[in-house]
N, C-alpha and C positions, 0 to 999 in steps of 0.2 A: 958595565957591572950589572945593569938592570935590563930586563927584557924590553923590547921596543914596543910599548903599547902607547896609544894616544891618550892624552890627558883630557881631551875634550869629551863632553858627556851631555846627556839630555835628561829631560824629566822622566823619571822612572821610579820604581820602587823595588828595592831588593834588600835582603838581609844576608849576611854572610861575613866570614872573617878571612877566608883564604884568598890568595891572589894568584897571579899568573906564575907558572913554573919558570925557573931559570933555564936557559939553554946551556948546553955543554956539560959542566960538572954536575949540575943538579940531575940531569937526565941519567948520567952514568951512575950516580949515587942511588937514584931511584931503582935502577935495574938491579944493582947489587943487593939492595935491601928488600927486594920483592914487593915494591909498591904497586898499587893497582893502576893499570893503564887502560883497561877496556871500559866501555860504558857500563856494562852489566856489573862489573866489580865496583865501579865508582858509585853506582846507584845503591848497592848493598851497604855502603858505609853509613854510619850513623850521622845524623845532622851535627855539623860542627857548631861549637859555641861561638857566640859573637865575640868580635875582637875587643880588646881593652881600649882601643883608640877611637873606634867609631861605632855608633849604634846601628843596628840593622834597620832596614826599611820594612815597615809592617805591611804596606800596601803594595799590590802588584803593579807592574807597569801598565797593565790594561785593566783598569777598574771598571766595574759594572754597576748599574743601578742596584740599590740594595735589595730590592725584591726579586732580583735574579740570581743572587749569590747562592741560594739554596740548590740551584740546578747547574751551576757552573763550577763549583768547587769540587775537586777530587783529591784524594790523598796522593802523596808523593810516591809511595812504594809501588813498584810495578807488579802487575798481576800476570799470571800465565795467559797466553793468547790461544784462542781456538778459532779455526777458520771454517766457514761454511761456503757453499757454492750455490750460485743460481745462474743458470745458463742464459745468456742474452739471446733473445729470439732473433734478433737481426743478424747475428754473427754465426749461428750454429751451422748454417748450410755451407760455410766455407771453412769450418774448423778442421785443421790438419790433425793427424794423430799425434798425441803427445810424445816427446822424445823419451828415450829410455832413461836418460839421466834425470828426467823430471820427477817431481814428487807425486805425480798423479793428478795434478790440477790442470784443468783445461786452460789453454792460453787465452781463450776468449770468455772465460767465466768471470763473474763479478766476485772478487774476493771480499770477505767480510771479516773484519778484525773485531772479535767479540771480547772486549775487556769488561769482565764482570766487576764493575766498580760501583759501590753504593754512594750516591751523592750525599754530601753532608755540608753543612754550613761552616765555613771557616771564619770565625769571629775576627781574626786578625785582618781580614780584608775589608771590614766595615770601618770606614774612617768617618767619624762623626765629631764635628767640632763642638756642637752644642747638643744637650739631651733633648729628645723630642717631647712635645707635649703629649698628654694622655690621649687626646682626641686623634692626633696625627698617628700615634703609635698604634692605636686600635684600628684605624683605617688601613695602615700599612699591613698589619697582621691579617686583616680580612682580605686584602689584595693578594698576599702570599698564599693564603689558604685557597683562594679562588684559582690562582695559577696552578696549584698542585692538582686541582681537579680537572684541569684542561688536558686535552690530548697533546702529544708532542708537537711542538711548533714546526713551521716549515724551515727551520734552521738546522734540523738534525736528520740523520738517517732514520730508517724505520725502527731501529732498535732504541732510538731516543737518547743515545749516548754520544755518537760520533757527530761532530759539528761539520756542517757543509761549508767548505772554504771556497768553492768555485762551482759554477754552473755552465754546462755545455748544452746547447740546444741543436737538434737536428730533426729533419723530416724523415719519416719512415719511407716515404716514396722516393727519397733521394737515391740516385744510382751509385753514389760513391760509397758503397757498403764496405768494400775491401779496404779502402784507405782508412775509413773510420775504425774498423775493427783492428787493423794493424796499429793505428795510433793509440787506441785504448789499451791494446795489449802492451805496448811499449810504456804507456803511462803506469800500468800495474808493475811492470818490470822496474820502473824507477822508484817504486815504493808507495805510490798513491793508491787510494781505495776508491772504487767507483760503484755507484748504485744507480739504476735506471728507474725512471718514474714517468708514466704517460701523463700527458696534459689533460686536465679536466675541461678545458675550453676548446680544444682542437684535437681531433682524433689522429691527425697526421703528425703531431708534434710529440717528440720524446725528449725528456730531460735526462742529462747525465750529471749526477751529483758527485762531486769530488771531495774527498776528505784526505788530508795529509796527516798520517800518524806521527807520533812523537819522534820516532827514529828518523823518519824522512825529514821532518822539520829541522832536527838537529844537523843532519847531514848537509842539507842545502844552506842552512844558516851559516855553517862553517865555510862552505864554498863561496857564498856571496859576501862573506866578511860582515855580516850583520852585527852591529854593536848591541850588546845587551848589558844592563846595569848589574853591578855586584856590590857596591859599597856606597854608603851615604856620603854626600858632599859636606865638606867643612868650608864654609864661605870665608873669604878674606874679610868681609865686612862684619862678621860676627864679633870678633874681638875688638874691632875698631869702634863699633857702636858702644861697647861696654866701657871703653877708656876715654872716648872723646865726646864732648858735648852732651852728656847724659842729662844734665839739668836743663839745658836749653831744649833738647828734644822732648823732655817730659812736659815742659810748659807748652811747647808747640803742639804736642798731641792733645793736651788738655784743651787748648784753644780750638783745635780742629774738631774736637768732639762736640763743641757747642754749635758749630756751623751746621747748616743743613747738608744732608748727603748729596753727592753728585747724582742727579737723576739718570745720567747716561751710563753709569756703571752698573754692571749686572750684580745682583745679590749673590754672595758666595753660597748661601744656603740653597739658592735655586740651581746651582751647578755643583752638586756634591762630587761629581767625577773629576772636577778640576783640582780638588784638594789632594795633592799627592806629594811625596817627598822626593827631592832630587838625589840622584845617585850617580856615581862614577860608572862609566861604561867601558867596555873593551870588546874587540871582535870575538864572537862566540867560537868556542873550541870544544869538541867532544872529549878530547883527552884531558881537558882542564875543566870539565863540567862541575867539579866540586868547588870551584872558585865562585860559581854563580849560585845565588840563593834562589832555589826553586820551591816556593811555597805551594804553587799550584800549576801543574802542567798545562791545564786548559787555558790559563790566562798568562802564562809566562811569555808566550808569543802573542802579541796583540792580533786582532782580527785583520788589520791592514797588513801586518807583517806576514801572517799566514797566506793572505791572498797574493802578496808579492812573491812569496816562495813558490806557490803553485803556478803563478803566471810565468815565472822563470823556467819551470819545468815544461810548461806547455809550449813555450817559445823554442825550446831546444830538443823536442822529441820528434823523431822521424815517423813518417807515415808510409814511406816507400824506401827502397834501396837507393842510395846516392845522396851526396851531401846537399844537393839542392832541394830534396824532398823532406823538409822539416818545418816545424813551426805551426802554431795555431792560426797565424795570420794567413798563411797560404791556404789552409783548409777552409777558412772563412771566405777567401777569395774565390775558390772553386766550388763553393756551395756544398762542401761536405758537411759543414756545420753552419747553422743559421746565426748563432750568436754565442758569445762567451763572456761571462761577467761574474763578479763576486756578488753574492746575495745581500740585499738590505737586511738590517737587523730587526725585522718585524715591521709592524704598521707604524705610521707616524701620527696616528690619532688614537685616543683612548676614550672610553666612556666615562672615566673618572677624572676629576681635575688633578693636575700635576702637583698642586700645592698640598693636597691631603694624601694622595696615594702614591706620589712619586712618579718617576719616569719608567715606562715599561722597557725601554731600550734606548740606545744612544740616538737612534733616528728620531724617536719621539721627543727626546730631550733637545735635539737640534731644531726640530720644528717649533717647539714651544718657546725656546730661548733665543732663536735666531731667525727662522724663516717666516714667522708670523708678521703680518703688516702692522700689528698693534705695537710692536716694539722697535719701530723704525729708528727711534732716537737713541737706542742702546748701543753700547760697544759690542763688537763681535766676540764670541767665545773662540778665539783662534786656536787654543790648545785642543778644544773638543773637535773643531773642524779638521785640524791636522790629524787627530787620532782616528777620525772616521773616514776621511777622504784622502789622507796622505799629505805629505809635506808640500808637494807641488801645488796642489789646489789650496792648501793653507797659505802658502806664500802669495798666491794670486789674490786671495781675499784680504790678506794683510796689506799688500800693496794698494789694492783698491780702496780699503778703508783709510790708509795713510793719504792717498791722493785726494780723497773726498774731504778729509779733515783740513788739508792744506788749501783746498779751494775756498774755504770760508773767508779768510782775509782777502783773497783776490776778488771774491764776489762782492764783499763789502766795499772795497775801494772802487771797483767798477760801477757799482750802484751809486756811489757818491759822485763819480764823474758824470754819470748819466743825469742824476738829479741836479747837478750844477748846470748842465746844459739846459735842463728843463726850466729851471728857475730864471736863467738869464736869456731865455729864448726871445722874450718880448723886448728885452733891452739891448739885444744885439744890433749893432750899427749896420752890419751888412744885411740882416733880415729886414730891418726898417727901410733901408733904401730900396730893396727889391719890392717890398710890399707897397711903397709909395711911388714906384716908378710907373705911373699911369700913362705917361707920355713917351716912354722909351719903347720904340718900335724895334723888335728883334727880327733878324733875317729869317726867311722861311727855312724850316727844317727838312724839307724835301722839295723835289721838283715836280712840276705838273700842277695838280690841284691844290697844293699847299699855299697858304697865304701867310702874310706877316702876322705877328702876335705881339702883344704887349708884355713887358717883363713882369708886371704886377700879377699876371695870371698864375705865375709860379710861386706865389707867396707861401702857400702851405709847404711846398717842396723845399723852399729855403729854410723855413723854421724847423722842419724835420732834420735837415742837414746839420743845423746847429746843435741838435741833441748829441751828435756823435763827433762833430768837428768843432771843438771849442778849445779853450786854453788848457784844459786838463788832459788833453790827448797825449801830449808829449810826456807829461809826468806819469801817466798810466802805462805808457809803453815802456818806460825805463823801469817802473815798478814790476811789471810782469816779467821782464828779462831777469831781474834780480830774483824774483819769486821762483822762477823755473830752476835757477841754480840752487837756491836754498832748499827747494823741494827735493832735488836729487841728492844733495849732500846729506841731508838729514835722513833720507831713505836709506842711504848706505849705513848709517849708524843703527837704524832700526833693523835692517837686514842682518847686521852683525850680531845683534842681540838675539834675534830669532834663530839664526843658524847655531848659535851657542846653546840656547835653551833646547832646541830640537835635535841636537847632536848631529849637525850637518857639516861641521867645519872640515873634517877629514874624509867626508863621504866620497867626494868626486874622485879622488885618487884611488880609492879602494873598490868602488862599485861600478864605475863606468864600463859598460859592456858593449861588445860589437853587435850590430844588427844582424839578425839571421840572414837577411837578404844579401848583406855585404859578405858574410862568411860563405854563403853559397856561390856567389858570383866569382870571388877571388880565392877560392879554396886551393887552387893549384899553385898559386904564387904566395910564398910565405917569407917572412923576415923576422928577426928577433926584435921583440919590443924592447926599446932602450930602458924602459922603466921597470918592467917585470922580468925581463930576461927570458921570456918564453916566446916561442914561435907563434905567429898569428898571420892571418891573411893580409896581403899587401896589395894596394892599388898602384900600378906603375904611374909615374909622373906623366908620361905621354898620354895614357888613357884618361887620366884625371883632367889634363888640360884640354883635350879634345872634347870631352863631355862638358867641361865648363864653357868652352867657346860656343857650343850648340845652345847651352842654357842662356848665355848672355845674348846671343842672337835672338832667341825667342823673347827675351825680356824687351829688347829694343823694338822688336816687331809689335808687341802688344802696346808699348808706349806710343809708337807711331799710330796705332789704331785709336788710342785715346785722343791724340792731337787731331786726327781726322774727325772724330766726333765733336771736338770743340770747334773746329772750323765749320762744321755743319750748323752748330748752334749759333755761331757768329752770323752766318748767312741768314739764318732764320730771324735773328734780331734785326738785321738790316731790312728785310722784307716787312717784318712786323712794324718797324718804325715808320716806314713809308705809308703803310696801310692805316695805322692808328692816327698818324698826323693828318691824314685826309679823310678821316672817318666822318660819317654823316651825323652820328650821335654826338652832341656837343660836349657831354660829360667825358666821353672817351677821348675826343679831340683835344679837350683842355688838359687832360691828364695822360697824354700819350706816352710820356716817359715812364710813369708808373706801370702802365699797361704793357709796354715793351719789356721792361725789366722783369715784371711778374711772370708773364708768359714764358719768357726766356729761361727763367730759373726753373719753372715747373717742367719744361721740356728737358732741360739739362738734368734734373733730378731723375726723371724716368730713364734717361740714357745711362746715367751713373749706375742705377740699381740693376739695369739689364746687363751692363758689361761686367758687373761684379760676379755674376754667375759664371760667365765665360772665364774670367781671370782665375777663379778658384780651381777650375778644372785644368787650365793651362799650367798654373803654378804647381799643382800636384804632379802632373806629368813630367815637367822639367826637373822637379826635385828627385823623383824616382829615377830619372835618367842619369843624374849625377852619381847615384849610389853612395850616399853619405856613409861614413864609417860607423857612427854611433847614433843613438836615438836623439841625443841633444843636438848633434850636427844636422840631422834631418829636420828637426823642428826649427832650428835657427835658419837653415837655408829656405825652408818653406815660408817661414814668417817674414824673412826679408823680401822674398818675391811678392808675397801678398801685400806687404806694406808698400813696396814700390808701385805695384799696379794700382792699388786703391788710393794711395796718396796722390799720384798723378791724375787718376780718374776724378778724384773728389776736388782737387785744388787747381786743375788746369784752367777751368773757366774762371775761377776766382783770380788767378794770376793775370788772365787776360783783362778782366775788368779793372784790376788794380793798376796795371802798368802799361796797358796798350789801348784801352778804350779812350777815344778822343785825341790820341797823340798823332794820328796820321789822317785826320779828317780833311786837312787843307783849309781853304778860306772861301768865302763867297766869290763866285766867279771863277774859281780854280779848285774845285773840290776834287779829292781823290775818290775814284770809284772802283768798286770791286767788279771785275769782269766787264768794265765799261758800262755797267748797268745800275748798280746800287751804290748810293753815296755812303761813305764810311760814317759810323755813328759818332755823334758829338756828345760832350758833357754838358751838363746844366750850367748856367752862369754862376751858380753857387758851388760848383765843384762836382767831381765824380765820386766822392766818398759815399754818398747816399746809395748809389748803385751797388757798390761793394758791400755796404751794410745790409742791403736787402738780399743780396746773393747769399751772404753768410747766414743771416737769420733764418731764411726759408729753408735752406739745405740742412742746417743744423737741427732745426725743429722737426722737419719731416723725416730726416734720417733717424733721429732718436725714437720717434714714434714707430717707424717701421721696424727698427731693431728690437724694440721692446715687444712688438707684436710677434715677430718671428721667434724670439727667445721664449716667450711664455704662451702667447695665444696659439701659435701653430702646434706646439706639443699638446696643449690642452685639447684642441680640436682633434688631433690624431688619437689621443687616449680616449676621448669620448666616442670617436667613431669605432675604435676597436672594441670597446665595451658594448656598443650598440650592435655590432656584428655578433658578439657572443650571445646576446639576448635573442637575436634573430635565429641563431643556430639551435635554439631550444634549451639553453642552459640557464633558464631563469631561476631554477631551483638552487643554483649555486650563486650565492651573493659574493660580493667582492671580499667581504671579511672571511668567508668560509674557504676561499681558495688558498692553497699553500703559497708560501712566500715566493717560490720559484715561478709559479704561474702568474702571480701578481707582478713580479719584476719583468717577466717576459712581455706582458702587455704594456709596459712603460716604454718610453722612447730611449734609444741608445744615445750615449754621448757622441759628440762629433768624432769622426775618425782621426782628425788631427788635433785632438785635445783642446787645450785652452787658447789656441791661436786666434780663434774668432773673438773670444772674450778680451784678450789683450789688444787685438787689432782695433776693436771698437773704441776702447779707452784711449789708445795711443793716437788714433785719428782725432778723437775729441780733444786730446791734449794739444795736437797741432792746431786745431781750430781755435783753441783757447789762447794760444800764445802767438801764432804766426801773424794773424791779421787782427790782433786784439786792439790795435790803435783805431781800427775802423768800426769795431763792434765791442764796446766796453761791457755789454751785458752778457758776453759769451761765458765768462766764469760763473755768473749766476745761473744761467741755463744749464751749464755743466754740473754745477752743484746739485740743483734740483733733480736732474736726471740721474746722478750717481746715487743719491739717497734712495731713489726708486730702484736703481740698478742692483744695489747690494741685496735688498730683500727679494727682488725678482730673481736674481741668480740663486740666492739661497733657497727660495721656494722651488725653483726649477731643479736644483741638484737634489733636494731632499724628497720631493714629491713626484716630479714628472719624469725624471731621468732614472735609468738604471744606475746602480752604483758603479762608478768608474773604478778602474784598477788603481789602488793607492800607490802612486809613484812618488819618488823622492827628487828633490832639486835643492840646490844651494842658493839660487837667486832666480831672477825673472828672465834669465837668458839674454838673448840678443836684444830684447826690448829696452834694456837699460842703455845700451849704446845708441839705439834709435832715438830714445828720449833726449839724450845729450846732443845728438845731431839736430833734432828739432829745435832745441834751445839755441843752437848757433844760428840756424836758419831764421829763427824768430827775430833775433837781433837785426839781421840784415834786412829782412822784409819789412819790419816795422820802421826802420830808418828810411827805406824807400817809400813806404806808404805815407809817412808824415811829410817827406820832402817833395814827393812827386804827385801822389794822389790827392792829398788834402790841400787846402788853401792856406795852411799855416805859414809857409815860407813867403808866398806873395803878400800876405797881409803884414808879415813881419818887415819885409823890405819896404813896403809902402809907408808903414808907420815910422820907420827910422830914416827914410830917404826922401819920400815924396809927400808925406802927409802934412797936416797942419801943425804937428807937434815936433817938427824937425829941430827947431831951435830951442825947444823947451826940455826940461829935465825929467818929465814924467811921461808915462805911457798908460793910456786907458782906452776905453771904447771910443771916446771922442776923437782920438788920434786917427781912427779909421774913417772919419767923415770924408766922403768923396772917393772912397776906395772903389765902389762899384763903377762909377763913371770912368775911373782911371784904368780899370781892368777890361773895359769894353772898347773895341775898335769900331771904326766907321767904314761902311761900304756904301757905294753909290749905286742905287737901283734905278737910275734915271731911264726914261723912255722918250722916244721920239714921237711927238704928237703934233699933227698939223704943221710939219716942217720945222718945228722948234723942239729943243731939248728941255725936258722937264726934270729937274733934280729931285731925287727922293732918296733919303738916307735911311739905312737900318744899321743896327749894332750887332756885333758878334763877339764871342769871348776869345780874345787874343791880344798880344802886344805888338801891333802893327801900325805903321804910319797911315794917316788919313789920305783920302784920294786927292786932296788938294796940295799935298806936300811935293817937294821936288822928286822924291823917290817913293811913290805911293806903294802902300801895302808891303814895304820892307819891315823887318824886325827893328824895333826901337831899342834904345840903349837900356831901357828898363827890362826888356826881355833878357838881355845878357846879364844884368845885375841879379835877376831872379834865378837864372840858371847857375851862376856862380855861387849864390847863397845856398841853393839846393845841394850842390856837390860838396860844399864846405860842411853843411849840416850832416850829410851822410857820413863823412869822414870823422867828424868830431863825435857824433852820436855813437858810432860803432866802436871807436877807440875807448870812449868813456865807459860804455856799458861792458865791453869785453874786459877792461881793466878791473871794474868792480866785480864782475863775475869771477875772474881769476883770483882776486884777493879773497873773496868770500870762500871759494873752494879750497884755498890754501889754509885759511884760518879755521875751518871746521874739519876736525879729524874724522876719518872714516870709522873709527872704533872708539867708543867712550873709554875714558881713562879708568873708571872703576871696573869695567869689563876686562881691560888689560891686566889690572892688578889682581883681579880674581883668577884669571887664567895662570898668571905666574905663581900665585899662591897655591893653586891646585897642582901645578907641576911639582912644586916642592913637596907637598903632602903626598902626592902620588908615589914618589920615589921612596918615601919613608914607609908607606903602607905596603908597597911591594916587598920591601926587605922584611918587614914584620910578618906579612902573610906567609911568605916562604919559610921563614924561621919557625913559625907556629905549626905549619903543616908538617915539616920534617920532624919536629919534636913529637907530634902526635903519632907519626908513623913509627918512630923509634920506640915510643912507649907501647904502641900496639903490638910490636914485634918482640917485646921484652928486652930491648936494648937500653943501655944507659944513655942518657942525653944530657947535654949541657945547654946553658942559656946563651952561650956565644955561638956565632956562626960556625957550622961544621967545616 
């Protein structure tokens, strides 16, 4: 009965009363009665009055700072267009004669659409919650007057009226002139307007400014199914608040007003652009344009939407004959163009304070309220981020902020576990026995010049081990496994709210598009899409499997390269252990284990960072070899490869230390040797956990410092160097402020070619470090929290000030990263169970206290029950020598559960060894089943979508149907009245 329009909508601002046409009978009735069907006829209609059921939205979907409204508001009525020509110097020498059917315009000329529209201020666009003070009002008036005296900014064409939606950059010396001119001719044929401008900083650089006229925007908005708002929302909770709990809520609000304001919240007055009205949305249609309220053509399509439309045209415009010769990406690859990007909205700094004069543009507003380091404790303005950079980048910062907030309880619990180990360090029974073991002679750690050493020499080592290997380790491992599940489940709820608010729920089915490379590769083979029913290029299954096998083979080869690098690090540790244990310097000789672990970690870090550069190039090559169908599939495939490479590269040495170090060393007199040359490395008598902790701490800190430098320091150095070259070239007369916006953006650094993969990858690898081996390093969540607080502002500063504006892309979620995070959560449970059972000494101490300690027959367990544990965990070896024909007995101790040399079966495993092994296996099974059961229960109990959001969506579906009926009825009645026909109030 009703047309099939989606009920889901986003934040926008529209007014209007009419709705979508009915199909079938309404269309035939419209043709019989002479209703307007063309765009020009629709635009000539008078503005319809607002509906009786819903109020119009007074603000546009793309609001602007108030001091810019005077130059961005234009009337609705169309003006006659006149065209002028200016021949491009780079294309005139290959200009063919115009065809006879042409209108006389040169195919390589720059068409200019001159719409003589006088700017005026639309007071309905100014949304002010509170009246301004007299001082602020005068300052704002002075700012507006000052702006009127300025020349047209770098955001407009030379006429000062047409907005620049995209920038193309090419070199005049480039030999690809014919391709470029053909491409620009086809862009004009698609309806875009081009204007060229030479660079003021480089004589070889030429800028092509692109403007999308109104008709072109409408045409491609309809093709791309871009949803635009048309009617204000009526929330389900509006009537509910009036009927339920009004007295209680009044008292609660009164009590809340007495409390101090949350310092982390942004002041609404500081972000005037975020105060807008929610409206229903529907896919844009030119034949139904009268259903959408268009108060201002210049702001009806937001800047990000205009850039997306132009980018869509650039991706599908040909530059040569043939299906493979299309798209701006190929032209960037063959150096026809140097860059393509949407321009920033002016400078991010202002001479006047934002509190008195307001924001000059959205970029300035983002810098002041988001990218400055002084507001590191504030919440992020996600709506403004989404509006300026697009939903995909907005979802990244929303996820990053959510992850950072969830790290706070994990960091506090981890800090508490660390402090517990610090306060109980001196009272630990094991540490006491090690520090007091002055007479315990340990077996030499190497052969040759190594000598025996006393156990008390490692007192500091034992105390540091207790900081991380104490009674709170098991509790913290269980807590972090549950925390990972809660984090992911509540993120699903947060993502559902964002996708609803940002109108992304139905986007994936409507707007997922094929990659131009996929279309060009498989254009000869087509099949009907089962969803749309339209023919599209098709990749045969055999071709897909063969390419996938090659890609998988490349992945395994790179992983084997990682394992080879880890083996080299192991060999280095064995050599370093032997050298440091026999070192002449007594300090190094005494702390040979710290020296071995420290140098091994540093060498491993350098290898990791070197191999990361190779992995990125290999992953890019293998992903392009697969020819993914869509952009999301390409990103998911590339992200998975990068994660596998870097995860193995980053954690392989950590897995070696956690599960293999000291397990195959052998015993004195029968040591296992690598290549029959170097003895395998052993663990300290207090355990191997301190080696794992040192490995994690050093790599995590160094990697975060390196990443932060590469994200901000490297672009800063590059931008400084480019400005320095400009000054050397003799352009000192042109300051940075005097350059047009396209010149300033060109001197910035481009965003990574693979988008947000590096940003997500850094955080996901950090999430793995925070959860997988958290039992060995409880301070990992705290370090991650401190890094992420810096990371948010660092990324914000980088996006706003150091990078060119990326193409505003849309996304419904964080893609494949959510599945990777869930996989890491499962791996974390398993690894933490093995770390506690195998790497730490928790199980041996537990078995000793309950089976062999002094408290076996007593009902309590405390530190005194571990008295004698050290002597029980050390075995005896006879190092006797033959002197003067007689045998001199000399015993040393080593860490193992073996029989003494005087027993009937010397050096065989004792019964306690098998008890400890059985307890370890039992702990792994119980721990995994317990934690997985808790995780499954929590995931089942937390719904993916909040109940109030479900109720709101169901309520809107009901209201949507009623408004569609009423809008069509009102529109038909107006048409009958306009044509002089009698009309009735019932449905015709």
